[in-house]
PyMOL Python script that loads the backbone (N, CA, C, O; Angstrom):
from pymol import cmd

cmd.read_pdbstr("""\
ATOM      1  N   MET A   1       0.833  -1.165   0.000  1.00  0.00           N
ATOM      2  CA  MET A   1       0.000   0.000   0.000  1.00  0.00           C
ATOM      3  C   MET A   1       0.892   1.249   0.000  1.00  0.00           C
ATOM      4  O   MET A   1       1.854   1.345   0.762  1.00  0.00           O
ATOM      5  N   GLU A   2       0.554   2.176  -0.854  1.00  0.00           N
ATOM      6  CA  GLU A   2       1.242   3.464  -0.914  1.00  0.00           C
ATOM      7  C   GLU A   2       0.202   4.564  -0.683  1.00  0.00           C
ATOM      8  O   GLU A   2      -1.003   4.313  -0.701  1.00  0.00           O
ATOM      9  N   PHE A   3       0.693   5.782  -0.467  1.00  0.00           N
ATOM     10  CA  PHE A   3      -0.192   6.921  -0.265  1.00  0.00           C
ATOM     11  C   PHE A   3       0.159   8.006  -1.273  1.00  0.00           C
ATOM     12  O   PHE A   3       1.308   8.436  -1.370  1.00  0.00           O
ATOM     13  N   LEU A   4      -0.844   8.438  -2.017  1.00  0.00           N
ATOM     14  CA  LEU A   4      -0.684   9.457  -3.050  1.00  0.00           C
ATOM     15  C   LEU A   4      -1.057  10.812  -2.468  1.00  0.00           C
ATOM     16  O   LEU A   4      -2.119  10.966  -1.866  1.00  0.00           O
ATOM     17  N   LEU A   5      -0.175  11.797  -2.650  1.00  0.00           N
ATOM     18  CA  LEU A   5      -0.435  13.164  -2.196  1.00  0.00           C
ATOM     19  C   LEU A   5      -1.210  13.908  -3.272  1.00  0.00           C
ATOM     20  O   LEU A   5      -0.765  14.011  -4.415  1.00  0.00           O
ATOM     21  N   VAL A   6      -2.379  14.428  -2.892  1.00  0.00           N
ATOM     22  CA  VAL A   6      -3.231  15.172  -3.809  1.00  0.00           C
ATOM     23  C   VAL A   6      -3.478  16.552  -3.208  1.00  0.00           C
ATOM     24  O   VAL A   6      -3.838  16.675  -2.038  1.00  0.00           O
ATOM     25  N   TRP A   7      -3.281  17.588  -4.023  1.00  0.00           N
ATOM     26  CA  TRP A   7      -3.524  18.970  -3.597  1.00  0.00           C
ATOM     27  C   TRP A   7      -4.880  19.440  -4.101  1.00  0.00           C
ATOM     28  O   TRP A   7      -5.306  19.065  -5.194  1.00  0.00           O
ATOM     29  N   ILE A   8      -5.556  20.257  -3.310  1.00  0.00           N
ATOM     30  CA  ILE A   8      -6.822  20.864  -3.708  1.00  0.00           C
ATOM     31  C   ILE A   8      -6.639  22.374  -3.620  1.00  0.00           C
ATOM     32  O   ILE A   8      -6.317  22.911  -2.560  1.00  0.00           O
ATOM     33  N   LEU A   9      -6.848  23.048  -4.740  1.00  0.00           N
ATOM     34  CA  LEU A   9      -6.682  24.498  -4.819  1.00  0.00           C
ATOM     35  C   LEU A   9      -7.913  25.088  -5.484  1.00  0.00           C
ATOM     36  O   LEU A   9      -8.167  24.854  -6.666  1.00  0.00           O
ATOM     37  N   ASN A  10      -8.676  25.856  -4.716  1.00  0.00           N
ATOM     38  CA  ASN A  10      -9.900  26.493  -5.223  1.00  0.00           C
ATOM     39  C   ASN A  10     -10.841  25.491  -5.884  1.00  0.00           C
ATOM     40  O   ASN A  10     -11.432  25.783  -6.924  1.00  0.00           O
ATOM     41  N   GLY A  11     -10.978  24.324  -5.288  1.00  0.00           N
ATOM     42  CA  GLY A  11     -11.883  23.316  -5.819  1.00  0.00           C
ATOM     43  C   GLY A  11     -11.304  22.465  -6.933  1.00  0.00           C
ATOM     44  O   GLY A  11     -11.962  21.534  -7.397  1.00  0.00           O
ATOM     45  N   ASN A  12     -10.096  22.759  -7.371  1.00  0.00           N
ATOM     46  CA  ASN A  12      -9.433  21.970  -8.412  1.00  0.00           C
ATOM     47  C   ASN A  12      -8.505  20.946  -7.763  1.00  0.00           C
ATOM     48  O   ASN A  12      -7.772  21.267  -6.828  1.00  0.00           O
ATOM     49  N   VAL A  13      -8.544  19.738  -8.256  1.00  0.00           N
ATOM     50  CA  VAL A  13      -7.714  18.662  -7.723  1.00  0.00           C
ATOM     51  C   VAL A  13      -6.453  18.546  -8.552  1.00  0.00           C
ATOM     52  O   VAL A  13      -6.511  18.422  -9.775  1.00  0.00           O
ATOM     53  N   LEU A  14      -5.311  18.586  -7.880  1.00  0.00           N
ATOM     54  CA  LEU A  14      -4.009  18.489  -8.549  1.00  0.00           C
ATOM     55  C   LEU A  14      -3.291  17.243  -8.054  1.00  0.00           C
ATOM     56  O   LEU A  14      -2.935  17.150  -6.879  1.00  0.00           O
ATOM     57  N   ASP A  15      -3.083  16.300  -8.938  1.00  0.00           N
ATOM     58  CA  ASP A  15      -2.373  15.071  -8.603  1.00  0.00           C
ATOM     59  C   ASP A  15      -0.879  15.393  -8.568  1.00  0.00           C
ATOM     60  O   ASP A  15      -0.294  15.740  -9.594  1.00  0.00           O
ATOM     61  N   SER A  16      -0.271  15.280  -7.409  1.00  0.00           N
ATOM     62  CA  SER A  16       1.154  15.595  -7.280  1.00  0.00           C
ATOM     63  C   SER A  16       2.030  14.536  -7.941  1.00  0.00           C
ATOM     64  O   SER A  16       3.164  14.817  -8.329  1.00  0.00           O
ATOM     65  N   GLY A  17       1.504  13.321  -8.069  1.00  0.00           N
ATOM     66  CA  GLY A  17       2.310  12.227  -8.605  1.00  0.00           C
ATOM     67  C   GLY A  17       3.268  11.640  -7.573  1.00  0.00           C
ATOM     68  O   GLY A  17       3.978  10.675  -7.852  1.00  0.00           O
ATOM     69  N   LEU A  18       3.281  12.233  -6.373  1.00  0.00           N
ATOM     70  CA  LEU A  18       4.178  11.760  -5.323  1.00  0.00           C
ATOM     71  C   LEU A  18       3.502  10.673  -4.513  1.00  0.00           C
ATOM     72  O   LEU A  18       2.366  10.834  -4.067  1.00  0.00           O
ATOM     73  N   ARG A  19       4.209   9.556  -4.324  1.00  0.00           N
ATOM     74  CA  ARG A  19       3.694   8.441  -3.529  1.00  0.00           C
ATOM     75  C   ARG A  19       4.640   8.187  -2.366  1.00  0.00           C
ATOM     76  O   ARG A  19       5.857   8.329  -2.482  1.00  0.00           O
ATOM     77  N   TYR A  20       4.047   7.809  -1.249  1.00  0.00           N
ATOM     78  CA  TYR A  20       4.811   7.594  -0.019  1.00  0.00           C
ATOM     79  C   TYR A  20       4.517   6.208   0.538  1.00  0.00           C
ATOM     80  O   TYR A  20       3.464   5.630   0.271  1.00  0.00           O
ATOM     81  N   ASP A  21       5.463   5.682   1.316  1.00  0.00           N
ATOM     82  CA  ASP A  21       5.313   4.349   1.885  1.00  0.00           C
ATOM     83  C   ASP A  21       4.291   4.298   3.016  1.00  0.00           C
ATOM     84  O   ASP A  21       3.693   3.253   3.270  1.00  0.00           O
ATOM     85  N   ASP A  22       4.091   5.427   3.695  1.00  0.00           N
ATOM     86  CA  ASP A  22       3.120   5.440   4.786  1.00  0.00           C
ATOM     87  C   ASP A  22       2.431   6.802   4.867  1.00  0.00           C
ATOM     88  O   ASP A  22       2.919   7.797   4.332  1.00  0.00           O
ATOM     89  N   ALA A  23       1.291   6.818   5.546  1.00  0.00           N
ATOM     90  CA  ALA A  23       0.476   8.029   5.637  1.00  0.00           C
ATOM     91  C   ALA A  23       1.207   9.141   6.384  1.00  0.00           C
ATOM     92  O   ALA A  23       1.055  10.316   6.049  1.00  0.00           O
ATOM     93  N   ALA A  24       1.992   8.783   7.386  1.00  0.00           N
ATOM     94  CA  ALA A  24       2.694   9.791   8.183  1.00  0.00           C
ATOM     95  C   ALA A  24       3.692  10.582   7.337  1.00  0.00           C
ATOM     96  O   ALA A  24       3.774  11.804   7.467  1.00  0.00           O
ATOM     97  N   SER A  25       4.445   9.910   6.479  1.00  0.00           N
ATOM     98  CA  SER A  25       5.421  10.626   5.652  1.00  0.00           C
ATOM     99  C   SER A  25       4.712  11.461   4.588  1.00  0.00           C
ATOM    100  O   SER A  25       5.191  12.538   4.233  1.00  0.00           O
ATOM    101  N   CYS A  26       3.584  10.984   4.078  1.00  0.00           N
ATOM    102  CA  CYS A  26       2.800  11.757   3.116  1.00  0.00           C
ATOM    103  C   CYS A  26       2.304  13.044   3.776  1.00  0.00           C
ATOM    104  O   CYS A  26       2.440  14.132   3.215  1.00  0.00           O
ATOM    105  N   TYR A  27       1.734  12.910   4.961  1.00  0.00           N
ATOM    106  CA  TYR A  27       1.193  14.045   5.696  1.00  0.00           C
ATOM    107  C   TYR A  27       2.296  15.063   6.027  1.00  0.00           C
ATOM    108  O   TYR A  27       2.118  16.264   5.827  1.00  0.00           O
ATOM    109  N   ALA A  28       3.432  14.572   6.534  1.00  0.00           N
ATOM    110  CA  ALA A  28       4.537  15.459   6.909  1.00  0.00           C
ATOM    111  C   ALA A  28       5.073  16.213   5.690  1.00  0.00           C
ATOM    112  O   ALA A  28       5.328  17.415   5.764  1.00  0.00           O
ATOM    113  N   SER A  29       5.240  15.519   4.590  1.00  0.00           N
ATOM    114  CA  SER A  29       5.733  16.157   3.365  1.00  0.00           C
ATOM    115  C   SER A  29       4.758  17.224   2.879  1.00  0.00           C
ATOM    116  O   SER A  29       5.172  18.310   2.475  1.00  0.00           O
ATOM    117  N   ALA A  30       3.467  16.913   2.918  1.00  0.00           N
ATOM    118  CA  ALA A  30       2.455  17.874   2.476  1.00  0.00           C
ATOM    119  C   ALA A  30       2.450  19.109   3.367  1.00  0.00           C
ATOM    120  O   ALA A  30       2.346  20.230   2.869  1.00  0.00           O
ATOM    121  N   GLN A  31       2.559  18.919   4.668  1.00  0.00           N
ATOM    122  CA  GLN A  31       2.576  20.070   5.573  1.00  0.00           C
ATOM    123  C   GLN A  31       3.799  20.944   5.329  1.00  0.00           C
ATOM    124  O   GLN A  31       3.685  22.170   5.299  1.00  0.00           O
ATOM    125  N   ASN A  32       4.962  20.336   5.157  1.00  0.00           N
ATOM    126  CA  ASN A  32       6.176  21.102   4.893  1.00  0.00           C
ATOM    127  C   ASN A  32       6.078  21.857   3.566  1.00  0.00           C
ATOM    128  O   ASN A  32       6.428  23.035   3.487  1.00  0.00           O
ATOM    129  N   SER A  33       5.603  21.173   2.534  1.00  0.00           N
ATOM    130  CA  SER A  33       5.450  21.819   1.223  1.00  0.00           C
ATOM    131  C   SER A  33       4.418  22.936   1.296  1.00  0.00           C
ATOM    132  O   SER A  33       4.600  23.996   0.697  1.00  0.00           O
ATOM    133  N   GLY A  34       3.340  22.698   2.027  1.00  0.00           N
ATOM    134  CA  GLY A  34       2.303  23.712   2.176  1.00  0.00           C
ATOM    135  C   GLY A  34       2.820  24.982   2.824  1.00  0.00           C
ATOM    136  O   GLY A  34       2.454  26.083   2.414  1.00  0.00           O
ATOM    137  N   MET A  35       3.671  24.839   3.836  1.00  0.00           N
ATOM    138  CA  MET A  35       4.262  26.017   4.492  1.00  0.00           C
ATOM    139  C   MET A  35       5.159  26.774   3.524  1.00  0.00           C
ATOM    140  O   MET A  35       5.146  28.005   3.500  1.00  0.00           O
ATOM    141  N   GLU A  36       5.940  26.048   2.725  1.00  0.00           N
ATOM    142  CA  GLU A  36       6.814  26.689   1.746  1.00  0.00           C
ATOM    143  C   GLU A  36       5.997  27.423   0.685  1.00  0.00           C
ATOM    144  O   GLU A  36       6.349  28.536   0.294  1.00  0.00           O
ATOM    145  N   LEU A  37       4.920  26.813   0.222  1.00  0.00           N
ATOM    146  CA  LEU A  37       4.077  27.439  -0.802  1.00  0.00           C
ATOM    147  C   LEU A  37       3.365  28.677  -0.262  1.00  0.00           C
ATOM    148  O   LEU A  37       3.206  29.662  -0.983  1.00  0.00           O
ATOM    149  N   LYS A  38       2.940  28.637   0.990  1.00  0.00           N
ATOM    150  CA  LYS A  38       2.333  29.818   1.607  1.00  0.00           C
ATOM    151  C   LYS A  38       3.354  30.944   1.717  1.00  0.00           C
ATOM    152  O   LYS A  38       3.010  32.119   1.589  1.00  0.00           O
ATOM    153  N   GLY A  39       4.604  30.579   1.954  1.00  0.00           N
ATOM    154  CA  GLY A  39       5.677  31.553   2.062  1.00  0.00           C
ATOM    155  C   GLY A  39       5.915  32.317   0.773  1.00  0.00           C
ATOM    156  O   GLY A  39       6.410  33.443   0.805  1.00  0.00           O
ATOM    157  N   ILE A  40       5.570  31.719  -0.366  1.00  0.00           N
ATOM    158  CA  ILE A  40       5.750  32.417  -1.645  1.00  0.00           C
ATOM    159  C   ILE A  40       4.430  32.967  -2.186  1.00  0.00           C
ATOM    160  O   ILE A  40       4.345  33.402  -3.335  1.00  0.00           O
ATOM    161  N   GLY A  41       3.391  32.937  -1.322  1.00  0.00           N
ATOM    162  CA  GLY A  41       2.139  33.582  -1.703  1.00  0.00           C
ATOM    163  C   GLY A  41       1.020  32.688  -2.193  1.00  0.00           C
ATOM    164  O   GLY A  41      -0.053  33.189  -2.529  1.00  0.00           O
ATOM    165  N   LEU A  42       1.229  31.385  -2.245  1.00  0.00           N
ATOM    166  CA  LEU A  42       0.151  30.467  -2.639  1.00  0.00           C
ATOM    167  C   LEU A  42      -0.615  30.067  -1.391  1.00  0.00           C
ATOM    168  O   LEU A  42      -0.118  29.283  -0.583  1.00  0.00           O
ATOM    169  N   SER A  43      -1.810  30.592  -1.228  1.00  0.00           N
ATOM    170  CA  SER A  43      -2.604  30.244  -0.061  1.00  0.00           C
ATOM    171  C   SER A  43      -3.873  29.524  -0.493  1.00  0.00           C
ATOM    172  O   SER A  43      -4.182  29.454  -1.683  1.00  0.00           O
ATOM    173  N   GLY A  44      -4.589  29.003   0.456  1.00  0.00           N
ATOM    174  CA  GLY A  44      -5.823  28.296   0.148  1.00  0.00           C
ATOM    175  C   GLY A  44      -5.616  26.861  -0.296  1.00  0.00           C
ATOM    176  O   GLY A  44      -6.544  26.222  -0.790  1.00  0.00           O
ATOM    177  N   LEU A  45      -4.406  26.352  -0.124  1.00  0.00           N
ATOM    178  CA  LEU A  45      -4.116  24.967  -0.502  1.00  0.00           C
ATOM    179  C   LEU A  45      -4.585  24.017   0.589  1.00  0.00           C
ATOM    180  O   LEU A  45      -4.394  24.272   1.778  1.00  0.00           O
ATOM    181  N   GLN A  46      -5.193  22.936   0.174  1.00  0.00           N
ATOM    182  CA  GLN A  46      -5.527  21.841   1.065  1.00  0.00           C
ATOM    183  C   GLN A  46      -4.955  20.577   0.441  1.00  0.00           C
ATOM    184  O   GLN A  46      -4.643  20.552  -0.749  1.00  0.00           O
ATOM    185  N   PHE A  47      -4.820  19.544   1.232  1.00  0.00           N
ATOM    186  CA  PHE A  47      -4.281  18.308   0.697  1.00  0.00           C
ATOM    187  C   PHE A  47      -4.959  17.116   1.332  1.00  0.00           C
ATOM    188  O   PHE A  47      -5.615  17.225   2.368  1.00  0.00           O
ATOM    189  N   THR A  48      -4.790  15.994   0.700  1.00  0.00           N
ATOM    190  CA  THR A  48      -5.199  14.719   1.276  1.00  0.00           C
ATOM    191  C   THR A  48      -4.230  13.649   0.780  1.00  0.00           C
ATOM    192  O   THR A  48      -3.635  13.782  -0.290  1.00  0.00           O
ATOM    193  N   CYS A  49      -4.084  12.616   1.551  1.00  0.00           N
ATOM    194  CA  CYS A  49      -3.237  11.481   1.187  1.00  0.00           C
ATOM    195  C   CYS A  49      -4.160  10.290   0.940  1.00  0.00           C
ATOM    196  O   CYS A  49      -4.864   9.840   1.844  1.00  0.00           O
ATOM    197  N   ILE A  50      -4.149   9.793  -0.279  1.00  0.00           N
ATOM    198  CA  ILE A  50      -5.063   8.729  -0.689  1.00  0.00           C
ATOM    199  C   ILE A  50      -4.319   7.394  -0.713  1.00  0.00           C
ATOM    200  O   ILE A  50      -3.293   7.273  -1.383  1.00  0.00           O
ATOM    201  N   PRO A  51      -4.825   6.386   0.012  1.00  0.00           N
ATOM    202  CA  PRO A  51      -4.180   5.067  -0.060  1.00  0.00           C
ATOM    203  C   PRO A  51      -4.443   4.419  -1.419  1.00  0.00           C
ATOM    204  O   PRO A  51      -5.577   4.397  -1.899  1.00  0.00           O
ATOM    205  N   VAL A  52      -3.389   3.897  -2.027  1.00  0.00           N
ATOM    206  CA  VAL A  52      -3.502   3.234  -3.324  1.00  0.00           C
ATOM    207  C   VAL A  52      -2.666   1.953  -3.313  1.00  0.00           C
ATOM    208  O   VAL A  52      -1.695   1.835  -2.565  1.00  0.00           O
ATOM    209  N   SER A  53      -3.056   1.014  -4.144  1.00  0.00           N
ATOM    210  CA  SER A  53      -2.272  -0.216  -4.289  1.00  0.00           C
ATOM    211  C   SER A  53      -1.011   0.086  -5.078  1.00  0.00           C
ATOM    212  O   SER A  53      -1.024   0.891  -6.008  1.00  0.00           O
ATOM    213  N   GLU A  54       0.065  -0.562  -4.701  1.00  0.00           N
ATOM    214  CA  GLU A  54       1.327  -0.347  -5.403  1.00  0.00           C
ATOM    215  C   GLU A  54       1.230  -0.824  -6.841  1.00  0.00           C
ATOM    216  O   GLU A  54       0.621  -1.853  -7.130  1.00  0.00           O
ATOM    217  N   ASN A  55       1.832  -0.069  -7.727  1.00  0.00           N
ATOM    218  CA  ASN A  55       1.915  -0.395  -9.156  1.00  0.00           C
ATOM    219  C   ASN A  55       0.556  -0.545  -9.833  1.00  0.00           C
ATOM    220  O   ASN A  55       0.447  -1.225 -10.853  1.00  0.00           O
ATOM    221  N   GLU A  56      -0.472   0.078  -9.280  1.00  0.00           N
ATOM    222  CA  GLU A  56      -1.800   0.037  -9.886  1.00  0.00           C
ATOM    223  C   GLU A  56      -2.140   1.430 -10.401  1.00  0.00           C
ATOM    224  O   GLU A  56      -1.792   2.432  -9.776  1.00  0.00           O
ATOM    225  N   GLU A  57      -2.816   1.490 -11.531  1.00  0.00           N
ATOM    226  CA  GLU A  57      -3.251   2.760 -12.085  1.00  0.00           C
ATOM    227  C   GLU A  57      -4.372   3.318 -11.220  1.00  0.00           C
ATOM    228  O   GLU A  57      -5.245   2.577 -10.769  1.00  0.00           O
ATOM    229  N   LEU A  58      -4.345   4.607 -10.994  1.00  0.00           N
ATOM    230  CA  LEU A  58      -5.362   5.264 -10.184  1.00  0.00           C
ATOM    231  C   LEU A  58      -6.094   6.287 -11.036  1.00  0.00           C
ATOM    232  O   LEU A  58      -5.467   7.126 -11.684  1.00  0.00           O
ATOM    233  N   LYS A  59      -7.403   6.220 -11.035  1.00  0.00           N
ATOM    234  CA  LYS A  59      -8.212   7.202 -11.744  1.00  0.00           C
ATOM    235  C   LYS A  59      -8.996   7.989 -10.712  1.00  0.00           C
ATOM    236  O   LYS A  59      -9.789   7.425  -9.959  1.00  0.00           O
ATOM    237  N   LEU A  60      -8.769   9.301 -10.681  1.00  0.00           N
ATOM    238  CA  LEU A  60      -9.507  10.162  -9.769  1.00  0.00           C
ATOM    239  C   LEU A  60     -10.779  10.632 -10.455  1.00  0.00           C
ATOM    240  O   LEU A  60     -10.726  11.270 -11.507  1.00  0.00           O
ATOM    241  N   LEU A  61     -11.908  10.321  -9.866  1.00  0.00           N
ATOM    242  CA  LEU A  61     -13.194  10.748 -10.399  1.00  0.00           C
ATOM    243  C   LEU A  61     -13.715  11.860  -9.504  1.00  0.00           C
ATOM    244  O   LEU A  61     -14.087  11.628  -8.354  1.00  0.00           O
ATOM    245  N   ILE A  62     -13.737  13.069 -10.045  1.00  0.00           N
ATOM    246  CA  ILE A  62     -14.126  14.243  -9.270  1.00  0.00           C
ATOM    247  C   ILE A  62     -15.525  14.671  -9.694  1.00  0.00           C
ATOM    248  O   ILE A  62     -15.759  14.930 -10.875  1.00  0.00           O
ATOM    249  N   PRO A  63     -16.470  14.749  -8.737  1.00  0.00           N
ATOM    250  CA  PRO A  63     -17.815  15.185  -9.106  1.00  0.00           C
ATOM    251  C   PRO A  63     -17.819  16.642  -9.557  1.00  0.00           C
ATOM    252  O   PRO A  63     -16.996  17.440  -9.107  1.00  0.00           O
ATOM    253  N   SER A  64     -18.746  16.983 -10.445  1.00  0.00           N
ATOM    254  CA  SER A  64     -18.794  18.353 -10.959  1.00  0.00           C
ATOM    255  C   SER A  64     -19.375  19.329  -9.950  1.00  0.00           C
ATOM    256  O   SER A  64     -19.190  20.538 -10.092  1.00  0.00           O
ATOM    257  N   THR A  65     -20.070  18.838  -8.939  1.00  0.00           N
ATOM    258  CA  THR A  65     -20.620  19.721  -7.911  1.00  0.00           C
ATOM    259  C   THR A  65     -19.807  19.553  -6.632  1.00  0.00           C
ATOM    260  O   THR A  65     -19.478  18.435  -6.236  1.00  0.00           O
ATOM    261  N   PRO A  66     -19.489  20.671  -5.995  1.00  0.00           N
ATOM    262  CA  PRO A  66     -18.702  20.567  -4.769  1.00  0.00           C
ATOM    263  C   PRO A  66     -19.504  19.884  -3.656  1.00  0.00           C
ATOM    264  O   PRO A  66     -20.708  20.098  -3.513  1.00  0.00           O
ATOM    265  N   ARG A  67     -18.822  19.076  -2.892  1.00  0.00           N
ATOM    266  CA  ARG A  67     -19.456  18.444  -1.748  1.00  0.00           C
ATOM    267  C   ARG A  67     -18.416  18.252  -0.668  1.00  0.00           C
ATOM    268  O   ARG A  67     -17.220  18.282  -0.958  1.00  0.00           O
ATOM    269  N   PRO A  68     -18.832  18.058   0.561  1.00  0.00           N
ATOM    270  CA  PRO A  68     -17.873  17.931   1.651  1.00  0.00           C
ATOM    271  C   PRO A  68     -16.902  16.777   1.408  1.00  0.00           C
ATOM    272  O   PRO A  68     -17.264  15.748   0.837  1.00  0.00           O
ATOM    273  N   SER A  69     -15.694  16.969   1.843  1.00  0.00           N
ATOM    274  CA  SER A  69     -14.699  15.907   1.725  1.00  0.00           C
ATOM    275  C   SER A  69     -13.901  15.850   3.015  1.00  0.00           C
ATOM    276  O   SER A  69     -14.011  16.734   3.865  1.00  0.00           O
ATOM    277  N   PHE A  70     -13.110  14.823   3.153  1.00  0.00           N
ATOM    278  CA  PHE A  70     -12.303  14.644   4.339  1.00  0.00           C
ATOM    279  C   PHE A  70     -10.871  15.064   4.032  1.00  0.00           C
ATOM    280  O   PHE A  70     -10.038  14.236   3.664  1.00  0.00           O
ATOM    281  N   LEU A  71     -10.598  16.327   4.183  1.00  0.00           N
ATOM    282  CA  LEU A  71      -9.273  16.857   3.905  1.00  0.00           C
ATOM    283  C   LEU A  71      -8.532  17.058   5.213  1.00  0.00           C
ATOM    284  O   LEU A  71      -9.143  17.343   6.243  1.00  0.00           O
ATOM    285  N   PHE A  72      -7.212  16.908   5.173  1.00  0.00           N
ATOM    286  CA  PHE A  72      -6.405  17.170   6.355  1.00  0.00           C
ATOM    287  C   PHE A  72      -6.259  18.639   6.538  1.00  0.00           C
ATOM    288  O   PHE A  72      -5.608  19.082   7.485  1.00  0.00           O
TER     289      PHE A  72
END
""", "prot")
cmd.dss("prot")
cmd.show_as("cartoon", "prot")
cmd.util.cbc("prot")
cmd.orient("prot")
């Protein structure tokens, strides 16, 4: 099992392409990157770490209407 880091910016989902061995390292990396991005003026970023099977293709299906999600 790997964890994929996904960024959400103004309702748009951005697949980082970064995968981590565990949720803790995904979360820590996202928090550190988020602080750096805020430092250069990019605010409003949210992220989530999605568990995925190793070496499996992942298709993100995003609904066209906004709805609550479980973001960190």
